[in-house]
C-alpha positions as CSV (number, residue, x, y, z in Angstrom):
1,M,0.0,0.0,0.0
2,K,2.9,2.3,0.6
3,A,3.9,2.3,-3.1
4,T,0.3,3.3,-4.1
5,E,0.4,6.2,-1.7
6,T,3.7,7.5,-3.1
7,E,2.4,7.1,-6.6
8,A,-0.7,9.1,-5.7
9,R,1.4,11.7,-4.0
10,R,3.7,12.0,-7.0
11,A,0.6,12.3,-9.3
12,V,-0.7,15.2,-7.1
13,H,2.7,16.9,-7.3
14,I,2.8,16.6,-11.1
15,A,-0.8,18.0,-11.2
16,A,0.3,20.9,-9.0
17,V,3.3,21.7,-11.3
18,V,1.1,21.6,-14.4
19,M,-1.5,23.9,-12.7
20,Q,1.1,26.4,-11.7
21,A,2.7,26.3,-15.1
22,A,-0.7,27.1,-16.6
23,G,-1.1,30.1,-14.3
24,L,-3.8,28.5,-12.3
25,C,-4.2,29.4,-8.6
26,R,-6.5,28.2,-5.9
27,H,-7.3,31.8,-5.1
28,D,-9.4,34.1,-7.3
29,T,-6.6,36.7,-7.3
30,Y,-3.0,36.9,-6.2
31,A,-4.1,39.5,-3.6
32,K,-5.8,36.8,-1.7
33,C,-2.6,34.8,-1.4
34,R,-1.0,35.0,2.1
35,R,2.5,35.2,0.6
36,F,3.9,38.6,-0.2
37,D,5.8,37.7,-3.3
38,P,5.2,34.0,-4.1
39,T,7.7,32.1,-6.1
40,D,6.9,29.2,-8.4
41,D,7.8,26.7,-5.7
42,D,5.6,28.4,-3.2
43,C,2.7,28.2,-5.6
44,V,3.3,24.5,-6.3
45,D,3.4,23.7,-2.6
46,C,0.2,25.6,-2.0
47,I,-1.6,24.0,-4.9
48,E,-0.4,20.5,-3.8
49,K,-1.6,21.0,-0.2
50,W,-4.9,22.3,-1.5
51,L,-5.4,19.3,-3.9
52,L,-4.5,16.8,-1.1
53,A,-6.9,18.4,1.4
54,K,-9.7,18.4,-1.2
55,A,-9.1,14.7,-2.1
56,R,-9.2,13.8,1.6
57,R,-12.4,15.6,2.1
58,E,-14.0,13.8,-0.9
59,I,-12.8,10.4,0.3
60,R,-14.3,11.1,3.8
61,K,-17.5,12.2,2.2
62,E,-17.8,9.1,0.1
63,A,-17.0,6.8,3.1
64,K,-19.9,8.1,5.1
65,P,-22.9,5.8,4.8
């Protein structure tokens, strides 16, 4: 199961890199970002954490009877 988790984590990281490269952000505007002057790495980390949290929420929602 550990290999599956690392593969999923890697897939999320790749998705975050692609989203950042496309100029997508989890916020409507950069003014809503908590970082003063975000770098590309900051944006990738932020998007990756956001995607993982969203996936966990969806999994919990589906698991409820």
